[in-house]
GUMAR-940693 format. One record per residue: residue number from 1; x, y, z of N, C-alpha, C in turn; residue in three letters. Coordinates in nm, 3 decimals, always signed. Example, Ala and Ser with C-alpha at 12.3 -4.5 7.8 and 13.67 -1.06 7.14 Angstrom:
// GUMAR-940693
[1, [+1.319, -0.569, +0.780], [+1.230, -0.450, +0.780], [+1.320, -0.330, +0.780], 'Ala'];
[2, [+1.285, -0.225, +0.708], [+1.367, -0.106, +0.714], [+1.290, +0.003, +0.787], 'Ser'];
//
This chain:
// GUMAR-940693
[1, [+0.082, -0.119, +0.000], [+0.000, +0.000, +0.000], [+0.087, +0.126, +0.000], 'Unk'];
[2, [+0.185, +0.129, +0.093], [+0.272, +0.246, +0.100], [+0.358, +0.254, -0.026], 'Unk'];
[3, [+0.402, +0.138, -0.076], [+0.481, +0.135, -0.198], [+0.403, +0.188, -0.317], 'Unk'];
[4, [+0.275, +0.156, -0.321], [+0.189, +0.203, -0.430], [+0.174, +0.354, -0.423], 'Unk'];
[5, [+0.156, +0.408, -0.303], [+0.143, +0.552, -0.284], [+0.272, +0.623, -0.325], 'Unk'];
[6, [+0.387, +0.564, -0.287], [+0.515, +0.624, -0.325], [+0.532, +0.624, -0.477], 'Unk'];
[7, [+0.491, +0.516, -0.541], [+0.499, +0.511, -0.686], [+0.414, +0.621, -0.750], 'Unk'];
[8, [+0.295, +0.645, -0.693], [+0.208, +0.750, -0.744], [+0.271, +0.888, -0.724], 'Unk'];
[9, [+0.333, +0.909, -0.608], [+0.398, +1.037, -0.579], [+0.515, +1.059, -0.674], 'Unk'];
[10, [+0.599, +0.957, -0.691], [+0.713, +0.971, -0.780], [+0.668, +0.990, -0.925], 'Unk'];
[11, [+0.563, +0.923, -0.963], [+0.509, +0.938, -1.098], [+0.458, +1.081, -1.118], 'Unk'];
[12, [+0.390, +1.134, -1.018], [+0.339, +1.271, -1.025], [+0.455, +1.371, -1.031], 'Unk'];
[13, [+0.557, +1.349, -0.948], [+0.675, +1.437, -0.949], [+0.746, +1.430, -1.084], 'Unk'];
[14, [+0.755, +1.311, -1.140], [+0.818, +1.293, -1.270], [+0.741, +1.369, -1.377], 'Unk'];
[15, [+0.607, +1.358, -1.375], [+0.524, +1.430, -1.472], [+0.540, +1.581, -1.456], 'Unk'];
[16, [+0.541, +1.628, -1.332], [+0.559, +1.772, -1.306], [+0.696, +1.819, -1.354], 'Unk'];
[17, [+0.798, +1.740, -1.328], [+0.933, +1.775, -1.372], [+0.939, +1.784, -1.524], 'Unk'];
[18, [+0.880, +1.688, -1.594], [+0.881, +1.691, -1.740], [+0.804, +1.812, -1.794], 'Unk'];
[19, [+0.693, +1.846, -1.729], [+0.615, +1.962, -1.770], [+0.695, +2.090, -1.750], 'Unk'];
[20, [+0.755, +2.106, -1.632], [+0.834, +2.226, -1.604], [+0.954, +2.234, -1.697], 'Unk'];
[21, [+1.020, +2.123, -1.720], [+1.135, +2.120, -1.812], [+1.091, +2.160, -1.953], 'Unk'];
[22, [+0.977, +2.111, -1.999], [+0.925, +2.146, -2.131], [+0.894, +2.295, -2.141], 'Unk'];
[23, [+0.834, +2.350, -2.035], [+0.801, +2.493, -2.033], [+0.929, +2.577, -2.037], 'Unk'];
[24, [+1.030, +2.537, -1.962], [+1.157, +2.610, -1.961], [+1.222, +2.607, -2.099], 'Unk'];
[25, [+1.224, +2.492, -2.163], [+1.281, +2.481, -2.299], [+1.203, +2.569, -2.395], 'Unk'];
[26, [+1.071, +2.569, -2.385], [+0.988, +2.652, -2.473], [+1.017, +2.800, -2.451], 'Unk'];
[27, [+1.031, +2.843, -2.325], [+1.061, +2.983, -2.295], [+1.198, +3.023, -2.347], 'Unk'];
[28, [+1.295, +2.934, -2.335], [+1.429, +2.963, -2.389], [+1.421, +2.981, -2.540], 'Unk'];
[29, [+1.343, +2.897, -2.605], [+1.325, +2.908, -2.750], [+1.260, +3.042, -2.787], 'Unk'];
[30, [+1.158, +3.082, -2.715], [+1.088, +3.208, -2.742], [+1.182, +3.327, -2.722], 'Unk'];
[31, [+1.257, +3.327, -2.613], [+1.351, +3.437, -2.587], [+1.457, +3.443, -2.695], 'Unk'];
[32, [+1.506, +3.328, -2.736], [+1.606, +3.323, -2.841], [+1.553, +3.381, -2.972], 'Unk'];
[33, [+1.432, +3.347, -3.007], [+1.371, +3.402, -3.129], [+1.354, +3.553, -3.118], 'Unk'];
[34, [+1.310, +3.600, -3.005], [+1.289, +3.744, -2.984], [+1.421, +3.819, -3.000], 'Unk'];
[35, [+1.526, +3.769, -2.941], [+1.657, +3.834, -2.953], [+1.706, +3.831, -3.097], 'Unk'];
[36, [+1.680, +3.723, -3.165], [+1.720, +3.713, -3.305], [+1.650, +3.821, -3.388], 'Unk'];
[37, [+1.521, +3.840, -3.365], [+1.447, +3.944, -3.438], [+1.496, +4.083, -3.401], 'Unk'];
[38, [+1.529, +4.104, -3.276], [+1.582, +4.234, -3.234], [+1.714, +4.263, -3.303], 'Unk'];
[39, [+1.802, +4.163, -3.309], [+1.929, +4.180, -3.378], [+1.909, +4.206, -3.526], 'Unk'];
[40, [+1.813, +4.138, -3.586], [+1.783, +4.159, -3.727], [+1.737, +4.302, -3.751], 'Unk'];
[41, [+1.646, +4.351, -3.666], [+1.598, +4.488, -3.679], [+1.711, +4.590, -3.663], 'Unk'];
[42, [+1.797, +4.564, -3.565], [+1.909, +4.654, -3.540], [+2.002, +4.657, -3.662], 'Unk'];
[43, [+2.035, +4.541, -3.715], [+2.122, +4.535, -3.833], [+2.057, +4.601, -3.953], 'Unk'];
[44, [+1.928, +4.584, -3.968], [+1.855, +4.645, -4.079], [+1.860, +4.797, -4.069], 'Unk'];
[45, [+1.843, +4.851, -3.950], [+1.850, +4.995, -3.931], [+1.990, +5.049, -3.959], 'Unk'];
[46, [+2.092, +4.973, -3.920], [+2.230, +5.014, -3.948], [+2.257, +5.016, -4.098], 'Unk'];
[47, [+2.208, +4.916, -4.168], [+2.226, +4.910, -4.313], [+2.151, +5.024, -4.382], 'Unk'];
[48, [+2.033, +5.056, -4.330], [+1.955, +5.167, -4.386], [+2.033, +5.297, -4.370], 'Unk'];
[49, [+2.091, +5.319, -4.253], [+2.170, +5.439, -4.227], [+2.291, +5.444, -4.320], 'Unk'];
[50, [+2.359, +5.331, -4.338], [+2.474, +5.326, -4.429], [+2.432, +5.360, -4.572], 'Unk'];
[51, [+2.320, +5.308, -4.613], [+2.269, +5.336, -4.747], [+2.234, +5.483, -4.764], 'Unk'];
[52, [+2.173, +5.542, -4.665], [+2.141, +5.685, -4.670], [+2.269, +5.768, -4.678], 'Unk'];
[53, [+2.371, +5.732, -4.600], [+2.499, +5.803, -4.605], [+2.563, +5.789, -4.743], 'Unk'];
[54, [+2.558, +5.669, -4.796], [+2.615, +5.645, -4.929], [+2.541, +5.727, -5.035], 'Unk'];
[55, [+2.410, +5.731, -5.025], [+2.330, +5.809, -5.120], [+2.367, +5.957, -5.114], 'Unk'];
[56, [+2.382, +6.007, -4.994], [+2.419, +6.148, -4.975], [+2.556, +6.176, -5.035], 'Unk'];
[57, [+2.652, +6.092, -5.006], [+2.787, +6.110, -5.061], [+2.786, +6.097, -5.213], 'Unk'];
[58, [+2.707, +6.004, -5.261], [+2.696, +5.983, -5.406], [+2.639, +6.106, -5.475], 'Unk'];
[59, [+2.538, +6.165, -5.416], [+2.476, +6.285, -5.472], [+2.576, +6.401, -5.473], 'Unk'];
[60, [+2.650, +6.416, -5.365], [+2.750, +6.522, -5.357], [+2.857, +6.501, -5.465], 'Unk'];
[61, [+2.901, +6.378, -5.478], [+3.004, +6.347, -5.579], [+2.950, +6.371, -5.720], 'Unk'];
[62, [+2.827, +6.336, -5.743], [+2.765, +6.358, -5.875], [+2.762, +6.507, -5.907], 'Unk'];
[63, [+2.724, +6.590, -5.810], [+2.722, +6.735, -5.830], [+2.862, +6.788, -5.860], 'Unk'];
[64, [+2.962, +6.735, -5.791], [+3.101, +6.778, -5.816], [+3.144, +6.743, -5.958], 'Unk'];
[65, [+3.108, +6.624, -6.001], [+3.145, +6.581, -6.137], [+3.075, +6.668, -6.240], 'Unk'];
[66, [+2.948, +6.694, -6.222], [+2.875, +6.779, -6.316], [+2.932, +6.919, -6.317], 'Unk'];
[67, [+2.968, +6.972, -6.204], [+3.027, +7.105, -6.195], [+3.160, +7.107, -6.269], 'Unk'];
[68, [+3.241, +7.006, -6.252], [+3.370, +6.998, -6.320], [+3.352, +6.989, -6.471], 'Unk'];
[69, [+3.256, +6.912, -6.514], [+3.229, +6.898, -6.658], [+3.180, +7.031, -6.717], 'Unk'];
[70, [+3.097, +7.102, -6.645], [+3.047, +7.230, -6.692], [+3.158, +7.333, -6.701], 'Unk'];
[71, [+3.255, +7.327, -6.608], [+3.367, +7.420, -6.611], [+3.459, +7.392, -6.728], 'Unk'];
[72, [+3.469, +7.266, -6.767], [+3.557, +7.230, -6.879], [+3.497, +7.268, -7.014], 'Unk'];
[73, [+3.367, +7.276, -7.022], [+3.299, +7.310, -7.149], [+3.312, +7.453, -7.181], 'Unk'];
//
């Protein structure tokens, strides 16, 4: 009788442990995905800024070239 009760208790503890372990793994996965998306957004914003800087420099250089060509004519 006592052995049967202990088996039930250990079985219940085992089920609870597996449930808690599964929840922890799921939460780690969710946090990992969230950080990955945050890093992606951050990198995307940095690339956007680099592209804007390049566009600005390109426009300035284009104006310089056109000015030089006009002076030579």
